[in-house]
C-alpha angles and dihedrals in degrees: 000000000000111000095018125120113219119198114207115196120196136051125005111297100149095115092051090046092059090062094058116098104167094075142354116275124201119188135195131180095232101215097105136022115230136137093293090056092050090048092052091050093049096043097046124093090196132018130218122195117202095210097201094053108040134083118244091240092054091046092052093046090051091048092050090049092050092051094046094046097037094240124151114251124196130194121207143165091207118110101188111092094214090054091046091053091048089053095052098043 
């Protein structure tokens, strides 16, 4: 995962993300879809959707982006970033 940028959409995981050293983590709350959301989609190599903490509209926009750009997208109920990374490896 070294060198990858993982975009995590849903909830507030920014403090956990700062502790990760094996890759870059971008986080976004996932309740609205502004410029920051678009930037996360564009800058991420892979996307992770936290299904319990994201709006349907944001989930569908992320899914469409992943399909169009050929990026892997993962769906999880986990909230711990270490566990999420273990799931997507």
